[in-house]
C-alpha positions, 0 to 999 in steps of 0.5 A: 500499499502506498500513500501519497500526499498530494497537498499538504497546506491548510487554508490556501496554496503557497510555494510550500504546497497545495491545499489538502489532499492525500492519496491511498493506493490499495489493492482493490481501490484508489482512496482519496482523502479531501479534495483541496487543490492537491487532488488536481495531481492524483492522475500522476499516480494512478491508472484511473482503472480501479474504483475511486473513493473520495472522503470528504472531511468537511466543507471548509474550501480548503478541503473541496476547492479542488473538486472543480478539477474533476472534469480533467479525470477519467475514472474508468471505475467511477467515483464514490464521494463519501462524507457526513450527511448532507454531503450530496446537497452541499457539494452540488450547490457548488460543483454546478454551472456557472461555477464549474461542470456538474457531477452529472456531466462529468465523463464517469459516473458519480455516487454519493455515500452519505455516512452516519457516524460509527462503523460501517463495512462497505466496500471495506471496514471504516469508521467516522466520528465527529471531530473538534472543529467549528464546523461538523468534520469527520475523522476517518478510520480506514481498514484495508490490505491489513493496514489501518489508516486514520485521517483526523483534520481539522481538529483540536484534541479530542477523544474521537481522534484518539479512538479513531487512531487506536493501533493505526499503522498510520496517523495522518493528522494536522499541524495547523498552529506552531509549537505551543500556540493554542486557538480555542475558538477555532480549534486545530492542532500544534505539534505537541497535541498531534503527538499526544493523540499519536501516543495515547492511541499507540499509532505506529506512525505519525504523519503531519500535514495541513500546515497552516499556510499563514504560519508555516511560510517555508519548508525550513519551518516545517523541517524545524518541526521535524527536528524539534519533535522527532525525539518525542515521536521517533520516525515522525513524518513531516509531509510535504507535497508529492511525498509517498511513503509505503505501509 
């Protein structure tokens, strides 16, 4: 299984990268986590022959703005868009004329799967729980190819993030804040709270992404995070656009 970080910025694109999107290439499926501008690069990595499942965490624009690029793809196995209740209505209000090409006019079939909070089994075992954010935001736990991948962005520290990440082979979470910084009115994680989630859940690997574009202004800023915090969590992954890791 391969995981590729297509977009690792939070809020907006900068020289450090595009907004949020992650690709998981499994044996039977191509999984995309969020549809920030990074999603436009997905055809660099996949054949487009497998069924594609796109999981939307929430509707802030840095997680869905890349949907306008869907028309450039040819997902021959179809596209399944998964998210919280109301996902189809919200996304149809954005992905439509005069803004962009509507879902119904894409060159492949699109199916919406709206998920209630809890555990599901189709097409693979998955769990979704609400995270701590100003708007409803789902974190996901996906089980496939004998691996567990947890995706939790955007959120402050919360018990649901710890539950989703229990014994995960890879926890992907955000780092929207600088070390020691707090944002109680608009919850996000700093490196310390992200590592706390990983440690309390016994996650095997931790990858940080969704770096706040307004505070992590260069790749050097991210490199300093890795140098400072890797002793606290050996093997810490500080993601950058187009980084791929094997699980």
